[in-house]
C-alpha positions as MATLAB code, in Angstrom:
seq = 'MAAKARIVATILLVCAILLPLLASAFDNRPEFLEHDSSKTNVTISGDNNIVRANNYDLTIPRSDDEKRNERSLKEKKKKKKNKKNKKGKKSHEHEHEHEHEHEHEHEHKNEHEDEDETFDPTIGGGQQGTGGFSRLFPGYNVPPITGEREQPEINGGLREGFYQKTCPQAEQIIKDGLIRAVQNDYTIAAAIPRLFLHDCFVNGCDGSILLDTTPSGERVEKLSGTNGVTVKGFELIDEIKAELEETCPGIVSCSDTLAYLSRDAFVASGLPHYEVPGGRRDGTVSFEANVAGNLPLPGDTVDQMIDLFMKKGLNVEDLVVLIGAHSIGVAHCFNFLYRLDEPQKAQNIDPRLGNVMRFTCTNQMSTLAFDATTQYKMDSVFYKQLLMKRGLLESDQILTQDIRTRGFVQKFGDDEMGWFNKFGNAMNNLGSIEVLTGNQGQIRRQCRVVNL';
ca = [
       0.000    0.000    0.000;
       2.798    2.304    0.895;
       4.362    1.719   -2.537;
       1.080    2.521   -4.307;
       0.668    5.662   -2.257;
       4.158    6.842   -3.233;
       3.395    6.217   -6.940;
       0.127    8.214   -6.781;
       1.880   11.033   -4.968;
       4.607   11.097   -7.593;
       2.007   11.229  -10.413;
       0.164   14.071   -8.697;
       3.427   15.930   -8.217;
       4.342   15.563  -11.919;
       0.857   16.756  -12.961;
       1.124   19.729  -10.644;
       4.377   20.714  -12.373;
       3.426   20.024  -16.011;
      -0.124   21.399  -16.154;
       0.854   25.076  -15.553;
       3.594   24.759  -18.163;
       1.147   23.345  -20.742;
      -1.397   26.040  -19.956;
       1.260   28.747  -20.398;
       2.355   27.314  -23.739;
      -1.254   27.196  -24.926;
      -1.865   30.827  -23.981;
       1.242   32.013  -25.840;
       0.717   30.072  -29.084;
       0.749   32.002  -32.415;
      -2.444   33.947  -32.957;
      -4.597   32.404  -35.681;
      -8.118   31.089  -35.908;
      -9.075   27.544  -36.777;
     -12.595   26.772  -37.815;
     -14.461   23.839  -39.171;
     -13.838   23.719  -42.930;
     -17.490   22.816  -43.428;
     -18.531   26.257  -42.145;
     -18.609   29.103  -44.701;
     -19.018   32.918  -44.679;
     -16.545   33.379  -41.873;
     -16.328   37.057  -40.879;
     -13.779   38.836  -38.726;
     -15.073   41.266  -36.093;
     -13.394   43.141  -33.292;
     -14.695   43.932  -29.824;
     -12.292   45.796  -27.554;
      -9.306   43.440  -27.242;
     -11.099   40.309  -28.546;
     -11.010   38.996  -32.114;
     -13.795   36.691  -33.272;
     -14.300   34.807  -36.488;
     -17.892   33.660  -35.933;
     -20.028   32.090  -33.236;
     -18.686   28.604  -33.926;
     -15.033   29.503  -33.621;
     -12.771   29.899  -30.631;
     -12.397   33.258  -28.940;
      -8.759   34.021  -28.334;
      -7.486   36.856  -26.171;
      -5.026   39.140  -27.918;
      -1.402   38.957  -26.891;
       0.291   41.829  -25.105;
       2.368   42.563  -28.218;
      -0.767   42.946  -30.331;
      -2.304   45.257  -27.788;
       0.817   47.409  -27.835;
       0.787   47.482  -31.641;
      -2.841   48.564  -31.668;
      -2.204   51.298  -29.119;
       0.787   52.461  -31.146;
      -1.294   52.668  -34.324;
      -4.052   54.525  -32.481;
      -1.547   57.006  -31.098;
      -0.068   57.558  -34.573;
      -3.532   58.093  -36.001;
      -4.372   60.528  -33.201;
      -1.133   62.478  -33.745;
      -1.760   62.582  -37.503;
      -5.301   63.858  -36.937;
      -4.041   66.563  -34.544;
      -1.452   67.570  -37.114;
      -4.170   67.831  -39.743;
      -6.301   69.996  -37.446;
      -3.400   72.393  -36.905;
      -2.697   72.545  -40.589;
      -6.388   73.001  -41.262;
      -6.347   76.352  -39.472;
      -4.074   77.646  -42.215;
      -5.771   76.025  -45.196;
      -9.014   74.495  -43.978;
     -10.713   74.217  -47.328;
      -7.820   72.405  -49.011;
      -7.411   69.826  -46.178;
     -11.125   69.138  -46.012;
     -11.053   67.828  -49.582;
      -8.460   65.197  -48.696;
      -9.367   64.300  -45.071;
     -11.549   61.322  -45.948;
      -8.975   60.061  -48.439;
      -6.244   60.092  -45.768;
      -8.451   58.248  -43.274;
      -9.456   55.640  -45.843;
      -5.837   55.255  -46.864;
      -4.816   54.786  -43.184;
      -7.473   52.149  -42.529;
      -6.553   50.308  -45.707;
      -2.942   50.121  -44.569;
      -3.882   48.868  -41.096;
      -5.692   45.927  -42.661;
      -2.613   44.855  -44.587;
       0.359   46.145  -42.612;
       1.579   45.619  -39.049;
       4.475   48.002  -39.490;
       4.806   51.652  -40.443;
       1.902   53.475  -42.126;
       3.955   55.305  -44.749;
       4.250   54.215  -48.377;
       7.142   52.281  -49.730;
       9.452   55.020  -51.083;
      10.045   53.001  -54.231;
       6.354   53.442  -55.075;
       5.726   56.937  -53.854;
       6.078   59.019  -50.722;
       3.295   59.824  -48.331;
       3.239   63.449  -49.461;
      -0.086   64.229  -51.029;
      -0.173   65.852  -54.439;
      -2.595   68.588  -55.389;
      -3.466   67.621  -58.948;
      -6.495   65.588  -60.001;
      -4.329   62.601  -60.901;
      -2.696   62.641  -57.447;
      -6.033   62.693  -55.703;
      -7.218   59.669  -57.612;
      -3.926   57.829  -57.148;
      -2.465   59.232  -53.895;
       0.513   56.884  -53.959;
       1.926   58.639  -57.016;
       3.212   62.176  -56.668;
       2.928   64.007  -59.983;
       5.122   67.131  -59.834;
       3.249   70.307  -60.837;
       4.195   71.945  -64.126;
       5.758   75.204  -63.044;
       7.627   76.162  -66.199;
       5.929   77.875  -69.130;
       5.106   75.728  -72.117;
       7.708   76.219  -74.793;
       6.071   76.771  -78.159;
       7.481   74.903  -81.135;
       9.068   77.011  -83.838;
       6.718   77.779  -86.704;
       6.756   79.974  -89.807;
      10.456   80.257  -90.486;
      11.826   80.026  -86.945;
       9.184   82.217  -85.275;
       7.107   81.005  -82.354;
       4.080   82.062  -80.355;
       4.650   83.529  -76.918;
       8.171   84.575  -77.884;
       8.360   87.272  -75.185;
       6.640   85.404  -72.354;
       9.870   85.118  -70.389;
      11.908   88.102  -71.575;
       9.133   90.740  -71.708;
       5.746   89.294  -70.723;
       4.081   92.726  -70.894;
       5.076   93.320  -74.534;
       1.892   92.299  -76.326;
      -0.289   94.113  -73.769;
       1.724   97.320  -74.146;
       1.317   97.140  -77.921;
      -2.400   96.421  -77.677;
      -2.994   99.291  -75.255;
      -1.119  101.644  -77.573;
      -3.299  100.624  -80.514;
      -6.506  101.122  -78.530;
      -5.451  104.637  -77.510;
      -4.624  105.476  -81.119;
      -7.910  104.143  -82.499;
      -9.851  106.228  -79.998;
      -8.185  109.337  -81.437;
      -8.165  108.304  -85.115;
     -10.040  105.236  -86.272;
      -8.392  105.275  -89.698;
      -5.154  104.097  -88.060;
      -6.665  100.594  -87.804;
      -6.398  100.201  -91.579;
      -3.112  102.096  -91.959;
      -1.026   99.833  -89.709;
      -1.669   96.510  -91.557;
      -0.954   98.262  -94.864;
       2.377   99.390  -93.429;
       3.051   95.795  -92.398;
       2.386   94.397  -95.892;
       4.561   97.081  -97.511;
       7.366   96.171  -95.119;
       7.160   92.386  -95.610;
       6.888   92.423  -99.403;
      10.047   94.535  -99.726;
      13.143   92.871  -98.235;
      11.072   90.739  -95.823;
       9.451   91.534  -92.466;
      12.437   93.361  -90.989;
      11.046   96.796  -90.156;
      12.995   98.381  -93.021;
      10.027  100.561  -94.019;
      10.269  102.290  -90.633;
      13.802  103.609  -91.228;
      14.312  107.309  -91.949;
      17.972  106.799  -92.718;
      20.649  104.116  -92.913;
      24.457  104.178  -92.662;
      24.677  103.989  -96.458;
      22.905  107.343  -96.800;
      20.743  106.115  -99.729;
      17.056  106.929 -100.055;
      14.920  104.587  -97.962;
      11.781  102.577  -98.762;
       9.281  104.961  -97.210;
      10.276  107.666  -99.710;
       9.216  105.673 -102.779;
       6.205  106.825 -104.774;
       4.298  103.634 -103.909;
       4.655  104.488 -100.217;
       5.092  108.189  -99.578;
       1.953  109.917  -98.303;
      -0.139  106.758  -98.610;
       1.514  105.036  -95.643;
       1.207  106.267  -92.076;
       1.431  105.088  -88.473;
       5.108  105.845  -87.835;
       4.409  108.119  -84.880;
       2.313  105.438  -83.167;
       5.126  102.895  -83.554;
       7.617  105.415  -82.121;
       5.378  105.901  -79.083;
       4.876  102.195  -78.440;
       8.543  101.372  -79.032;
       9.581  103.991  -76.453;
       7.293  102.386  -73.878;
       8.670   98.929  -74.693;
      12.232  100.156  -74.289;
      11.385  101.665  -70.918;
       9.869   98.379  -69.728;
      12.170   95.861  -71.449;
      15.235   97.581  -72.930;
      16.664   95.973  -76.047;
      14.201   93.048  -76.093;
      11.279   93.674  -78.494;
      12.087   94.309  -82.146;
      10.425   96.948  -84.288;
       9.390   94.293  -86.807;
       7.616   92.258  -84.128;
       5.973   95.409  -82.803;
       4.520   96.056  -86.260;
       3.342   92.433  -86.564;
       1.518   92.455  -83.219;
       0.139   95.916  -83.875;
      -1.357   94.773  -87.196;
      -3.131   91.881  -85.491;
      -4.517   94.204  -82.827;
      -5.752   96.628  -85.480;
      -7.799   93.898  -87.144;
      -9.120   92.635  -83.815;
     -10.155   96.178  -82.865;
     -12.086   96.225  -86.145;
     -14.047   93.053  -85.389;
     -11.799   90.157  -86.359;
     -11.541   87.340  -83.764;
      -8.245   87.279  -81.868;
      -5.497   85.100  -83.315;
      -2.012   84.323  -82.042;
       0.984   85.874  -83.758;
       4.424   84.207  -83.575;
       7.339   86.445  -82.650;
      11.103   86.370  -82.922;
      11.721   88.728  -85.860;
      14.809   90.899  -85.733;
      15.302   94.250  -87.396;
      17.186   94.857  -90.619;
      19.863   97.491  -91.085;
      19.258   98.390  -94.746;
      16.417  100.117  -96.575;
      16.571  101.075 -100.246;
      13.931  102.909 -102.246;
      15.085  101.029 -105.339;
      13.939   97.717 -103.815;
      10.287   98.777 -103.736;
       9.620   98.671 -107.482;
       8.212   95.312 -108.569;
       7.759   94.076 -105.000;
       4.388   95.602 -104.122;
       0.939   94.863 -105.623;
      -0.447   97.764 -107.636;
      -4.081   98.832 -108.265;
      -3.799   98.106 -111.977;
      -2.172   94.640 -111.708;
      -3.668   91.675 -113.533;
      -4.570   88.455 -111.731;
      -1.497   86.789 -113.242;
       0.758   89.532 -111.923;
      -0.726   89.340 -108.446;
      -0.520   85.553 -108.260;
       3.090   85.578 -109.477;
       4.063   88.221 -106.916;
       2.387   86.413 -104.036;
       3.958   83.106 -105.033;
       7.409   84.722 -105.053;
       6.733   85.714 -101.442;
       5.710   82.173 -100.483;
       1.959   82.868 -100.535;
      -0.668   81.041 -102.592;
      -3.835   82.054 -104.438;
      -6.041   81.575 -101.401;
      -3.731   83.787  -99.311;
      -4.086   86.444 -101.993;
      -7.889   86.507 -101.870;
      -7.989   86.210  -98.084;
      -5.635   89.158  -97.575;
      -7.467   91.320 -100.133;
     -10.282   91.175  -97.576;
      -8.283   93.627  -95.464;
      -9.856   96.213  -97.774;
     -12.997   95.654  -95.749;
     -11.687   98.637  -93.747;
      -9.823  101.712  -94.888;
      -9.899  104.036  -97.861;
      -8.342  104.376 -101.304;
      -6.989  107.554 -102.857;
      -8.781  108.680 -106.007;
      -5.652  108.491 -108.174;
      -5.677  104.701 -107.594;
      -9.097  104.121 -109.244;
     -10.463  107.242 -110.971;
      -8.768  106.334 -114.284;
     -11.214  103.426 -114.629;
     -14.055  105.808 -115.467;
     -12.125  107.232 -118.421;
     -11.740  103.864 -120.181;
     -15.070  102.448 -121.464;
     -13.998   98.802 -121.232;
     -12.859   99.222 -117.632;
     -15.911  101.309 -116.755;
     -18.153   98.359 -117.664;
     -16.906   96.565 -114.564;
     -18.065   99.368 -112.262;
     -21.569   99.511 -110.842;
     -23.107  102.761 -112.232;
     -24.076  103.981 -108.770;
     -20.488  103.517 -107.548;
     -19.281  105.390 -110.654;
     -21.466  108.338 -109.712;
     -20.043  108.336 -106.174;
     -16.502  108.261 -107.565;
     -17.131  111.334 -109.738;
     -18.863  113.194 -106.936;
     -16.228  112.423 -104.286;
     -13.018  112.739 -106.282;
     -12.674  116.487 -106.477;
      -8.917  115.921 -106.726;
      -6.546  113.005 -107.051;
      -5.724  112.960 -103.327;
      -9.337  112.656 -102.196;
     -10.294  109.348 -100.612;
     -13.240  106.964 -100.732;
     -14.012  104.044  -98.426;
     -13.396  100.564  -99.846;
     -16.643   99.435  -98.212;
     -18.927  102.393  -97.532;
     -21.493  100.089  -95.901;
     -19.296   99.000  -92.984;
     -16.202  101.161  -93.412;
     -14.640  100.468  -90.010;
     -15.673   96.854  -89.547;
     -13.901   93.709  -90.696;
     -16.635   91.594  -92.305;
     -17.449   89.697  -95.483;
     -19.574   92.514  -96.961;
     -16.532   93.562  -98.987;
     -16.598   90.292 -100.957;
     -20.317   90.678 -101.631;
     -19.671   94.178 -102.918;
     -17.068   92.814 -105.339;
     -19.623   90.371 -106.738;
     -21.881   93.368 -107.416;
     -19.089   95.269 -109.245;
     -18.631   97.684 -106.382;
     -14.887   97.285 -105.870;
     -12.905  100.540 -105.986;
      -9.605   99.079 -107.145;
      -9.375   97.325 -110.476;
      -7.050   94.704 -108.966;
      -9.739   93.847 -106.416;
     -12.612   93.741 -108.892;
     -10.948   91.452 -111.452;
     -10.650   88.700 -108.803;
     -14.330   87.992 -109.519;
     -13.607   87.359 -113.213;
     -10.780   84.828 -112.991;
     -11.589   81.145 -112.481;
      -8.641   80.781 -110.092;
      -9.928   83.418 -107.681;
     -13.674   83.861 -108.214;
     -14.557   80.763 -106.201;
     -12.727   82.121 -103.144;
     -14.509   85.474 -103.433;
     -17.879   83.720 -103.511;
     -16.941   81.392 -100.675;
     -15.774   84.135  -98.314;
     -18.751   86.314  -99.182;
     -21.087   83.520  -98.048;
     -18.982   82.287  -95.108;
     -17.698   85.141  -92.989;
     -16.531   82.880  -90.149;
     -14.658   80.702  -92.623;
     -12.868   83.800  -93.878;
     -12.079   84.875  -90.315;
     -10.493   81.491  -89.651;
      -8.354   81.768  -92.782;
      -7.325   85.357  -92.166;
      -5.121   84.823  -89.112;
      -3.184   82.046  -90.859;
      -2.721   84.152  -93.996;
      -1.443   87.081  -91.926;
       1.046   84.816  -90.172;
       2.182   83.502  -93.544;
       2.678   87.101  -94.622;
       4.544   87.866  -91.408;
       7.062   85.072  -91.982;
       8.413   86.351  -95.313;
      12.235   86.446  -95.292;
      12.395   87.110  -91.548;
      15.631   87.667  -89.648;
      15.905   85.488  -86.538;
      18.467   84.295  -84.010;
      21.634   86.377  -84.300;
      20.651   87.991  -87.595;
      19.957   91.718  -87.755;
      19.525   93.635  -84.496;
      16.960   94.896  -82.008;
      16.734   98.599  -82.794;
      16.469  100.946  -79.861;
      14.594  103.389  -82.107;
      12.662  102.149  -85.106;
      13.668  105.051  -87.369;
      17.430  104.524  -87.135;
      19.934  101.688  -87.058;
      21.897  100.972  -83.854;
      25.493  102.099  -84.288;
];
């Protein structure tokens, strides 16, 4: 009996030692949930420090490490929220847009990560972007575009927005100058584009028509008979150029000033705004002898006009489009009165217009509006007048008689917006004739004289 009693006591002693050890091992086993594989739709829910799968599964207390991790995450979330609130005082509206995204992003990370809540730097930092793409995909930081878009070179090396960095006020200064001038004298709106064409067709768009003198001492372009008293606007260009030099010394060329000014003159007269490429530089020569044969004349034939325009890199459509500039402005009587004295030419003049010509032209220097109906407005009425034989200049009127040009006259007369759309392109084609760019020519400080 004594032996049996010692055996039982030994067994009880062993059990007393082993059972606490087994219980401790069980409590510290890895945390996972086992459930009957026959059960489906297992859901995970949390309640304080307890994790449950479903009513059929075991309930396992969380380990101390897990509790510490949870508290750490809660503290981080609380600190982040406090930081947001402080930042929100400075820019409340901006943070409010992203607050729910940050919270959703934080919860999403807690479900999948037991470590830090920041993004992997190889994917993208935790810094939130401000663009629409960044808001949709917060893990990717798209840097904002801070630099100005560089325009590609067009029309012989010129480009739009040429002065955006070097003199961003340039085009506004030129526009304001034109508006002031038009308020004092509305006829200047037609005079400036005519000056531009007479510059570009002779020696290219280099501002050579603006020169009063050159180092060579020869007579300059503006003194030719084709120019002379029929071109004006020099004083306005002097005024605008002086303002440009005060704002941006040595930056804006006289030739570009004339190009922008011509656009603004048409826009002030009703044409929709169009962009004008810049980058022209000023020439240093101007010869009266170069004018002859390089400008269209009132008595030119269609063949002569087409040949001249083609030599300048312009086509037949450009010719008819640009003739529409005669929608505004006036013609001197010596440019058309001769038509009444030749019976064959007189047949192409509406009799009522002929009577107006005789009544108005008291002398050769008198003037008559190209389009008396809408004299100061750019519109397609001019083309309709041509189709009714009411064109002042013979070179304008014969465009309705040639198969190569008549169709364009009819088209633009019926489609004013179509003509508007063509006009800006044709003017830019004109403004790219034989331009000086890069290191060619110079930027004149005064448009009437060459820099020495």
